[in-house]
C-alpha positions as CSV (number, residue, x, y, z in Angstrom):
1,M,102.2,-0.6,1.5
2,H,98.6,-1.2,0.6
3,R,97.4,-4.6,1.6
4,R,96.4,-5.7,-2.0
5,N,99.9,-4.8,-3.1
6,F,101.3,-6.8,-0.2
7,L,99.3,-9.8,-1.3
8,K,100.5,-9.5,-4.9
9,T,104.1,-9.7,-3.7
10,T,103.9,-12.0,-0.7
11,S,102.5,-15.5,-0.3
12,L,100.7,-16.4,2.8
13,G,103.4,-19.0,3.5
14,S,105.5,-16.0,4.3
15,L,103.2,-14.4,6.9
16,A,106.0,-14.9,9.4
17,L,107.5,-11.8,7.9
18,I,105.1,-9.6,9.8
19,P,107.2,-6.8,11.3
20,V,108.6,-7.8,14.6
21,V,108.0,-4.4,16.1
22,E,104.3,-4.5,15.2
23,F,104.0,-7.9,16.8
24,L,105.8,-6.9,20.0
25,L,103.6,-3.9,20.4
26,E,100.5,-6.1,20.0
27,S,101.9,-8.7,22.3
28,F,101.7,-6.2,25.2
29,N,98.0,-6.0,24.7
30,T,97.4,-9.7,24.5
31,P,95.2,-11.1,27.4
32,N,97.3,-12.6,30.2
33,N,95.2,-15.8,30.0
34,D,96.4,-16.6,26.5
35,K,99.1,-19.1,27.5
36,N,100.1,-19.8,23.9
37,C,101.0,-16.2,23.1
38,V,104.7,-15.9,24.1
39,L,106.3,-12.5,23.9
40,G,108.9,-12.5,21.1
41,S,107.4,-15.6,19.4
42,L,106.0,-14.9,15.9
43,K,103.3,-17.5,15.9
44,I,100.2,-17.8,18.1
45,E,98.6,-21.2,18.3
46,P,94.9,-21.5,19.2
47,R,94.5,-23.0,22.6
48,R,91.7,-25.3,21.4
49,L,90.5,-26.7,18.1
50,V,86.9,-27.6,17.2
51,D,86.4,-29.2,13.7
52,A,82.9,-28.1,12.9
53,H,82.5,-30.4,9.9
54,I,83.4,-34.0,9.5
55,H,81.8,-37.2,8.2
56,L,82.0,-40.7,9.6
57,F,79.6,-42.7,7.3
58,N,80.8,-45.3,4.8
59,A,79.4,-46.9,1.6
60,R,76.6,-48.7,3.5
61,Y,75.0,-45.3,4.3
62,L,74.7,-44.4,0.6
63,P,72.0,-45.4,-1.9
64,L,74.6,-46.7,-4.3
65,E,72.3,-48.5,-6.7
66,A,70.1,-45.5,-7.2
67,I,73.2,-43.3,-7.7
68,I,74.7,-45.6,-10.3
69,K,71.6,-46.8,-12.2
70,P,71.0,-43.7,-14.3
71,I,74.5,-43.8,-15.8
72,F,74.6,-45.2,-19.3
73,L,76.7,-48.4,-19.7
74,V,76.8,-49.2,-15.9
75,G,73.1,-48.9,-15.2
76,L,72.5,-52.6,-15.8
77,I,75.1,-53.6,-13.2
78,A,74.1,-51.0,-10.6
79,G,72.3,-53.4,-8.3
80,P,75.0,-56.2,-8.0
81,L,77.8,-53.6,-8.1
82,A,76.2,-51.8,-5.2
83,N,75.9,-55.1,-3.3
84,Y,79.5,-55.9,-4.1
85,L,80.6,-52.6,-2.5
86,Y,78.3,-53.1,0.5
87,A,79.8,-56.6,1.0
88,L,83.4,-55.3,0.9
89,T,82.6,-52.7,3.6
90,D,83.6,-53.6,7.1
91,D,81.0,-54.3,9.7
92,F,80.7,-51.7,12.5
93,G,83.5,-52.3,15.0
94,S,85.2,-54.9,12.8
95,D,88.5,-56.0,14.2
96,E,89.9,-57.4,11.0
97,A,93.4,-55.8,10.8
98,N,93.8,-57.0,7.2
99,F,91.1,-54.5,6.1
100,I,92.7,-51.4,7.6
101,T,93.2,-49.1,4.6
102,N,95.6,-46.3,3.8
103,K,93.1,-43.8,2.4
104,N,95.8,-41.4,1.2
105,L,97.3,-44.2,-0.8
106,L,93.9,-45.2,-2.2
107,K,93.2,-41.6,-3.1
108,N,96.2,-41.4,-5.4
109,M,96.3,-44.9,-7.0
110,E,96.0,-45.4,-10.8
111,S,93.0,-47.3,-12.0
112,H,94.8,-50.6,-12.6
113,E,96.3,-50.3,-9.1
114,I,92.9,-49.6,-7.5
115,I,91.4,-52.6,-9.3
116,D,94.1,-54.8,-8.0
117,W,93.4,-53.5,-4.5
118,F,89.7,-54.4,-4.9
119,L,90.7,-57.9,-6.0
120,Y,92.9,-58.3,-2.9
121,R,90.1,-57.1,-0.6
122,T,87.6,-59.5,-2.3
123,R,90.0,-62.4,-1.7
124,Q,90.4,-61.4,2.0
125,K,86.6,-61.1,2.4
126,L,86.0,-64.5,0.9
127,E,88.6,-66.0,3.2
128,L,86.8,-64.4,6.1
129,I,83.5,-66.0,5.1
130,A,85.2,-69.4,5.0
131,R,87.0,-68.9,8.3
132,D,83.8,-67.9,10.1
133,N,82.0,-71.1,8.8
134,K,84.6,-73.8,9.3
135,S,82.2,-76.0,11.2
136,S,79.3,-75.6,8.9
137,D,78.4,-76.1,5.3
138,L,80.8,-73.9,3.4
139,S,78.8,-74.2,0.2
140,Q,75.7,-72.8,2.0
141,A,77.8,-70.1,3.6
142,F,79.0,-68.8,0.3
143,Q,75.6,-69.1,-1.3
144,E,74.0,-67.0,1.5
145,S,76.7,-64.3,1.4
146,L,76.1,-61.0,-0.2
147,L,79.6,-61.0,-1.7
148,F,79.2,-64.3,-3.5
149,N,75.7,-63.4,-4.8
150,S,76.8,-60.0,-6.1
151,I,79.7,-61.7,-8.0
152,L,77.2,-64.3,-9.4
153,E,74.8,-61.6,-10.6
154,L,77.7,-59.6,-12.2
155,E,78.8,-62.8,-13.9
156,K,75.3,-63.3,-15.4
157,I,75.3,-59.9,-16.9
158,K,78.9,-60.2,-18.1
159,D,78.1,-63.5,-19.8
160,K,74.9,-62.1,-21.4
161,E,76.9,-59.1,-22.7
162,S,79.7,-61.3,-24.2
163,T,77.3,-63.7,-25.9
164,A,75.1,-60.9,-27.4
165,N,72.1,-61.9,-25.3
166,K,72.4,-65.6,-26.2
167,S,73.6,-66.6,-22.8
168,K,73.3,-70.1,-21.5
169,F,74.7,-69.1,-18.1
170,N,73.7,-71.6,-15.4
171,S,73.8,-70.3,-11.8
172,D,74.1,-73.8,-10.3
173,N,77.1,-74.6,-12.5
174,F,78.8,-71.4,-11.4
175,R,78.2,-72.1,-7.8
176,K,79.5,-75.7,-8.2
177,A,82.7,-74.5,-10.0
178,F,83.3,-71.8,-7.5
179,L,83.1,-74.1,-4.5
180,E,85.2,-76.9,-6.2
181,N,87.9,-74.5,-7.2
182,Y,87.9,-73.0,-3.7
183,M,88.3,-76.4,-2.1
184,K,91.1,-77.4,-4.5
185,S,93.0,-74.1,-3.9
186,H,92.9,-74.7,-0.1
187,A,93.8,-78.4,-0.1
188,I,97.0,-79.3,1.8
189,N,98.8,-80.0,-1.4
190,A,97.4,-77.2,-3.5
191,D,99.7,-75.5,-6.0
192,N,99.8,-72.1,-7.5
193,N,97.9,-73.2,-10.6
194,Q,95.0,-74.3,-8.5
195,K,95.0,-71.0,-6.5
196,K,95.0,-69.1,-9.8
197,E,92.2,-71.2,-11.1
198,F,90.0,-70.3,-8.2
199,E,90.9,-66.6,-8.4
200,K,89.9,-66.6,-12.1
201,T,86.4,-67.8,-11.0
202,Y,85.6,-64.3,-9.7
203,Q,88.5,-62.0,-10.7
204,N,87.7,-61.6,-14.4
205,T,84.1,-60.6,-13.5
206,I,85.2,-58.0,-11.0
207,I,87.8,-56.5,-13.3
208,W,85.1,-56.3,-16.1
209,A,82.7,-54.4,-13.8
210,L,85.3,-52.1,-12.2
211,E,86.8,-51.2,-15.6
212,K,83.4,-49.9,-16.6
213,L,83.5,-47.5,-13.7
214,C,86.9,-46.3,-14.8
215,Q,85.8,-45.4,-18.3
216,P,86.3,-41.6,-18.6
217,K,82.7,-40.9,-19.8
218,I,81.2,-42.9,-17.0
219,N,83.5,-41.4,-14.4
220,K,82.7,-37.9,-15.6
221,E,79.0,-38.5,-15.4
222,L,79.2,-40.0,-11.9
223,Q,81.3,-37.0,-10.7
224,Q,78.2,-34.9,-11.0
225,Y,76.4,-36.9,-8.3
226,L,79.2,-37.7,-5.9
227,D,81.6,-35.4,-4.0
228,C,84.9,-36.6,-5.5
229,D,86.8,-33.4,-6.2
230,D,87.6,-34.7,-9.7
231,I,89.4,-37.7,-8.1
232,P,88.2,-40.9,-9.9
233,V,85.0,-42.3,-8.6
234,I,86.5,-45.7,-8.1
235,N,89.1,-44.3,-5.8
236,F,86.4,-42.5,-3.8
237,L,84.4,-45.7,-3.4
238,A,87.6,-47.5,-2.2
239,T,88.0,-45.0,0.6
240,M,84.4,-45.6,1.7
241,L,84.8,-49.2,2.8
242,D,86.2,-48.8,6.3
243,D,84.0,-49.4,9.3
244,E,82.8,-46.4,11.3
245,V,85.0,-47.0,14.3
246,K,88.2,-47.0,12.2
247,I,87.0,-43.9,10.3
248,Y,86.5,-42.1,13.6
249,Q,89.9,-43.2,14.9
250,K,91.5,-41.8,11.8
251,A,89.4,-38.6,12.1
252,T,91.0,-37.8,15.5
253,S,94.6,-38.2,14.4
254,G,95.0,-35.8,11.5
255,Y,95.6,-32.4,13.2
256,G,99.2,-32.6,14.1
257,K,100.0,-30.9,17.5
258,A,96.6,-29.0,17.6
259,N,94.6,-29.4,20.9
260,L,91.5,-31.0,19.4
261,V,88.7,-30.7,21.9
262,L,85.6,-31.4,19.7
263,Q,84.5,-32.7,16.4
264,V,81.0,-32.5,14.9
265,H,79.8,-35.1,12.4
266,Y,76.8,-35.0,10.0
267,M,74.3,-37.5,8.8
268,M,72.4,-37.6,5.5
269,D,68.9,-39.0,5.0
270,M,69.1,-39.8,1.3
271,C,66.8,-42.6,0.3
272,A,63.6,-40.5,-0.4
273,S,65.6,-38.3,-2.8
274,Y,66.0,-41.2,-5.3
275,E,63.7,-43.5,-7.2
276,K,63.8,-46.7,-5.3
277,G,66.5,-45.3,-3.0
278,Y,67.9,-48.0,-0.7
279,T,70.8,-48.0,1.7
280,F,72.3,-51.1,3.2
281,Y,71.8,-49.6,6.7
282,P,68.4,-48.0,7.2
283,F,68.6,-44.4,8.4
284,N,66.6,-45.2,11.6
285,P,67.5,-47.0,13.7
286,V,70.8,-48.5,12.3
287,Q,72.6,-45.4,11.0
288,T,71.6,-43.4,14.0
289,N,72.5,-46.0,16.5
290,N,75.9,-46.6,14.9
291,M,76.7,-42.9,15.0
292,M,75.5,-42.5,18.5
293,K,77.7,-45.4,19.7
294,L,80.7,-43.3,18.4
295,V,79.4,-40.3,20.2
296,S,79.0,-42.3,23.4
297,Q,82.5,-43.8,23.2
298,S,84.0,-40.3,22.7
299,D,83.0,-39.0,26.2
300,G,82.0,-35.7,24.8
301,K,84.6,-35.1,22.2
302,L,82.2,-36.0,19.3
303,L,78.8,-34.6,18.7
304,G,76.4,-35.4,15.9
305,F,73.8,-33.8,13.7
306,T,70.9,-36.0,12.5
307,A,69.3,-35.2,9.1
308,F,66.0,-33.8,7.8
309,N,64.7,-34.7,4.3
310,P,61.2,-33.2,3.6
311,L,60.8,-35.7,0.7
312,N,60.6,-38.4,3.4
313,E,56.9,-38.7,4.4
314,N,58.1,-39.4,7.9
315,A,60.6,-36.5,7.9
316,M,59.6,-34.8,11.2
317,T,59.3,-38.1,13.1
318,S,62.7,-39.3,11.7
319,F,64.4,-36.0,12.6
320,Q,62.8,-35.9,16.1
321,E,64.0,-39.5,16.7
322,G,67.5,-38.4,15.8
323,I,67.4,-35.5,18.3
324,A,65.9,-37.8,21.0
325,A,68.8,-40.3,20.4
326,G,71.2,-37.6,21.5
327,N,72.2,-35.6,18.4
328,I,72.7,-31.9,19.1
329,G,71.5,-30.6,15.8
330,V,70.2,-31.4,12.3
331,K,71.5,-31.2,8.8
332,F,69.5,-29.7,5.9
333,Y,70.9,-30.7,2.5
334,P,69.1,-29.0,-0.4
335,P,70.9,-30.9,-3.2
336,M,68.9,-33.9,-2.2
337,G,66.0,-32.3,-4.1
338,Y,64.3,-29.6,-1.9
339,K,64.8,-25.9,-1.0
340,P,64.5,-23.9,2.2
341,I,61.6,-22.0,0.6
342,N,59.4,-22.0,-2.5
343,N,59.2,-25.7,-2.9
344,L,56.8,-26.5,-5.8
345,D,55.2,-29.4,-3.8
346,P,53.0,-27.8,-1.1
347,V,53.4,-30.9,1.1
348,V,57.2,-30.5,1.0
349,E,56.8,-26.8,1.6
350,E,54.6,-27.4,4.7
351,R,57.1,-29.9,6.1
352,V,59.9,-27.4,5.7
353,N,58.0,-24.6,7.4
354,N,57.0,-26.9,10.3
355,F,60.7,-28.0,10.6
356,F,62.0,-24.4,10.8
357,S,59.3,-23.4,13.3
358,Y,60.1,-26.4,15.5
359,C,63.9,-25.8,15.3
360,Q,63.5,-22.1,16.2
361,S,61.2,-22.7,19.1
362,E,63.4,-25.6,20.5
363,K,66.7,-23.7,19.6
364,I,68.0,-26.7,17.6
365,P,71.0,-25.9,15.5
366,I,70.7,-26.4,11.7
367,F,73.7,-27.0,9.5
368,T,73.0,-26.5,5.8
369,H,75.2,-27.3,2.7
370,C,75.9,-24.0,1.0
371,T,77.8,-24.5,-2.2
372,P,76.4,-25.8,-5.5
373,Q,79.0,-28.5,-5.6
374,G,78.9,-31.8,-3.7
375,F,76.5,-34.8,-3.6
376,Q,73.3,-34.1,-5.6
377,A,70.4,-36.5,-6.3
378,K,69.9,-35.1,-9.8
379,K,71.7,-32.7,-12.1
380,G,71.0,-29.1,-11.1
381,Y,69.9,-29.9,-7.6
382,G,73.1,-28.2,-6.3
383,L,71.5,-24.9,-7.2
384,N,69.0,-25.4,-4.4
385,C,71.8,-24.3,-2.1
386,D,71.7,-20.7,-3.3
387,P,72.0,-18.6,-0.1
388,K,69.6,-16.0,-1.5
389,N,66.8,-18.6,-0.6
390,W,67.7,-18.1,3.0
391,R,67.0,-14.4,3.1
392,N,63.2,-14.8,3.2
393,V,63.6,-17.8,5.6
394,L,65.5,-15.8,8.1
395,R,63.0,-12.8,7.8
396,K,60.3,-15.3,8.8
397,Y,62.4,-17.1,11.4
398,P,64.9,-14.5,12.6
399,N,66.0,-16.5,15.6
400,L,66.7,-19.7,13.6
401,R,70.1,-21.0,14.7
402,I,71.8,-21.9,11.4
403,C,75.4,-22.5,10.1
404,F,76.2,-22.3,6.4
405,G,78.5,-25.2,5.5
406,H,81.5,-24.2,3.3
407,A,80.5,-20.5,3.8
408,G,79.3,-20.3,0.2
409,G,82.2,-22.2,-1.3
410,G,85.3,-21.2,-3.3
411,D,84.7,-20.8,-7.0
412,P,82.0,-23.3,-7.9
413,K,82.1,-24.3,-11.6
414,I,78.6,-25.1,-12.8
415,R,77.8,-25.2,-16.5
416,N,75.9,-22.2,-17.8
417,H,76.2,-20.4,-14.4
418,N,78.6,-17.8,-13.2
419,F,78.9,-18.3,-9.5
420,H,81.5,-16.8,-7.2
421,G,82.7,-17.5,-3.7
422,W,85.7,-16.9,-1.4
423,Y,88.2,-16.8,-4.3
424,S,86.4,-13.7,-5.8
425,N,88.2,-10.6,-7.0
426,P,86.6,-7.3,-5.8
427,R,84.2,-7.1,-8.8
428,Q,83.1,-10.8,-8.5
429,W,82.6,-10.3,-4.7
430,L,79.9,-7.7,-5.5
431,S,78.2,-9.8,-8.1
432,E,74.6,-11.0,-7.7
433,D,75.7,-14.6,-7.5
434,C,78.5,-14.4,-5.0
435,Y,77.5,-17.1,-2.6
436,A,80.2,-16.2,-0.1
437,R,79.2,-12.5,0.1
438,I,75.6,-13.4,0.7
439,V,76.5,-15.8,3.5
440,V,78.6,-13.1,5.1
441,E,75.8,-10.6,4.9
442,L,73.3,-13.1,6.5
443,C,75.8,-13.8,9.3
444,Q,76.3,-10.1,9.9
445,E,72.5,-9.4,9.9
446,Y,71.2,-12.3,12.1
447,E,72.3,-13.1,15.6
448,F,72.3,-16.8,15.3
449,A,73.5,-17.2,11.7
450,Y,77.1,-18.7,11.4
451,C,79.3,-20.2,8.7
452,E,82.2,-22.6,8.5
453,V,85.0,-22.9,5.9
454,G,85.3,-26.6,5.3
455,H,86.7,-27.9,2.0
456,L,88.0,-24.7,0.5
457,R,90.8,-26.9,-0.9
458,K,92.5,-24.4,-3.2
459,I,93.8,-22.4,-0.3
460,I,96.2,-25.3,0.4
461,S,97.2,-25.8,-3.3
462,N,100.6,-24.8,-4.6
463,K,99.1,-21.8,-6.3
464,H,98.6,-18.7,-4.2
465,H,96.0,-16.9,-6.3
466,E,92.9,-18.3,-4.6
467,R,94.6,-18.4,-1.2
468,D,95.4,-14.7,-1.3
469,R,91.9,-13.8,-2.5
470,F,90.3,-15.8,0.3
471,F,92.6,-14.1,2.8
472,Q,91.8,-10.6,1.5
473,N,88.0,-11.2,1.5
474,L,88.2,-12.5,5.0
475,I,90.1,-9.4,6.2
476,D,87.8,-7.0,4.3
477,N,84.7,-8.5,5.9
478,F,86.0,-9.6,9.3
479,N,84.8,-6.6,11.5
480,N,81.8,-5.4,9.6
481,G,78.1,-5.6,10.4
482,K,75.7,-5.6,13.3
483,F,77.0,-9.1,14.2
484,P,80.6,-9.1,12.9
485,L,81.9,-12.0,10.9
486,K,84.8,-12.4,13.4
487,N,82.3,-13.8,15.9
488,K,80.5,-16.0,13.3
489,I,83.0,-17.7,11.1
490,C,84.3,-21.2,12.1
491,F,87.0,-23.7,11.3
492,G,85.9,-27.0,9.6
493,T,87.5,-29.5,7.2
494,D,84.7,-31.7,5.7
495,W,86.9,-34.8,6.4
496,D,86.7,-37.5,5.2
497,M,85.4,-36.4,1.8
498,I,88.2,-37.7,-0.5
499,G,89.6,-34.2,-1.4
500,M,90.3,-33.6,2.3
501,I,91.9,-37.0,3.1
502,N,95.3,-36.5,4.7
503,E,94.8,-32.7,4.5
504,Q,93.5,-31.8,7.9
505,N,96.7,-30.6,9.4
506,K,97.9,-28.8,6.3
507,Y,94.5,-27.0,6.2
508,Y,94.7,-26.2,9.9
509,E,98.3,-24.9,9.8
510,L,97.6,-22.7,6.8
511,L,94.7,-21.1,8.5
512,V,96.7,-20.6,11.7
513,D,99.3,-18.8,9.6
514,M,96.6,-16.6,8.2
515,F,95.4,-15.7,11.7
516,Q,98.9,-14.3,12.5
517,D,97.9,-11.2,10.6
518,S,97.2,-8.2,12.8
519,H,93.7,-7.9,11.4
520,L,92.7,-11.5,12.5
521,R,95.0,-12.4,15.4
522,G,92.8,-11.1,18.1
523,N,90.1,-13.6,17.1
524,I,92.1,-16.7,16.7
525,E,90.3,-18.5,19.5
526,G,86.9,-17.5,18.1
527,F,87.6,-18.9,14.7
528,F,89.2,-22.2,15.8
529,S,86.8,-23.1,18.6
530,Q,84.6,-20.5,20.5
531,N,82.4,-19.4,17.6
532,F,81.2,-22.8,16.8
533,I,80.8,-23.7,20.5
534,N,78.5,-20.6,20.7
535,F,76.5,-21.8,17.7
536,L,75.9,-25.2,19.2
537,S,74.2,-23.8,22.3
538,I,75.5,-26.7,24.4
539,N,73.7,-25.5,27.5
540,N,70.4,-25.8,25.8
541,F,71.3,-29.3,24.5
542,L,72.4,-30.6,27.9
543,E,69.3,-29.3,29.6
544,K,67.0,-31.1,27.2
545,T,68.6,-34.3,26.1
546,A,68.0,-37.4,28.1
547,S,69.8,-39.7,25.8
548,D,71.6,-42.7,27.3
549,Y,74.3,-42.3,24.7
550,L,75.6,-39.2,26.4
551,S,77.5,-40.5,29.4
552,P,78.0,-38.5,32.7
553,A,81.6,-38.1,31.7
554,G,80.5,-36.7,28.3
555,R,78.2,-34.3,30.0
556,Q,80.9,-33.1,32.3
557,Y,83.3,-32.7,29.5
558,L,80.9,-30.6,27.4
559,M,80.2,-28.4,30.3
560,S,83.9,-27.8,30.6
561,L,84.0,-26.4,27.1
562,I,81.5,-23.6,27.9
563,E,82.7,-22.7,31.4
């Protein structure tokens, strides 16, 4: 039976139907040191798992005001709304059990449910402010808090809108009413009416602001700038409020029975890509230090990539500080408004060239976003990810160590463009704008070019069409080229982008099932761990880094991965 006919009649969920005789014959040729390959068992599990692509940042790492401001109808509330979201985000290492969130639940809530959840979280945060200031002036504590002031600013705008710009809103009166109602609602003999009266002080304002975000036109517009997988933006924002420690704890627990040995997280330097871009946490030193604390606590099981943004006038210094802090590599994210080559601004072009030259000479791994979908600073900036741009870069810097994130993507839908990716049919695969094919060719041509398959969500959907095409394209290209794809392609998830929340194990198991096929099985260890370990050049990293964040135990552990 020809393979394409096999795929038309068989879903990948039925890969266990590989003929037993074929498997037994191949089992005799399996290396003796593969302890997970048991004669007669139909399924080989990889001995180790490396997730080459995760994220651990939260809302405080994003320039929320700059992202929201251009959107009609919510632009006026962008500032206080951003501050409201920053205020609801847990501090690094927060031990507030009340604020632990079920991200999968938030991902699937209806708009009215998610707004109720925001109200609950607001009430809890207000109570925390009061609890932490029992012995001081509570009025002053509220007035100095970011949460109260964001609500106050939203109320001003709401009042102005409701009175057709004839507002007589008085901030002092609002502060006074807020504190009086709070005290009454917390008196020993307080009744439900008094509690409801206090909640009305802020809840109507928050509902008004969040309902704007839920409007279909506003949500659709914001979807173009945020990586939400068509899940409502308000749900995405709700999932971004955990502190980094909790995010990392969740990140390590989503792979079922897999032997997770390493995860690699990525940072983004975004501010310079936006007009008046501002993040609650500055990139350096706060974002970097927070991430490096997680790396340190992991004892080698987590590594980080800092970020390079050539629109930042201090781009090289910022990137080098990130490397000196203990990051193993650097992320290059073209949708923030730059390209790997042919930038119109000569200053930006020079910075990019200096960056590539430095990374090649120092053997610093670069991870680049390579699909036109995802975060973008302006409409159309996703097109900066076109892998054709990298052909000339790699001709100039042939020893550049680079990994193409998402491996070109699945089937990117961009208005007025006809892109193709891993879900391509044979005709589409050969088209000029098949990102996946171009990525594969670059990996096959250049020794240090790699790719990872994070966030190809449709392969775990209930429809098998995209899954089967991905599988076929993988097989067709697996052994070809000077540097075969089998030694270059890597497992990754892109967790915790909202589309991949609660999907890590499903994604992993599906890909394990694919690698039971006789064309792929011999390289299961490469795909799930060894290829990306090779890309990272851990030896080079350990020789050069003097970071205090990398403990002796962490160094020893990383050495064990390459021995």
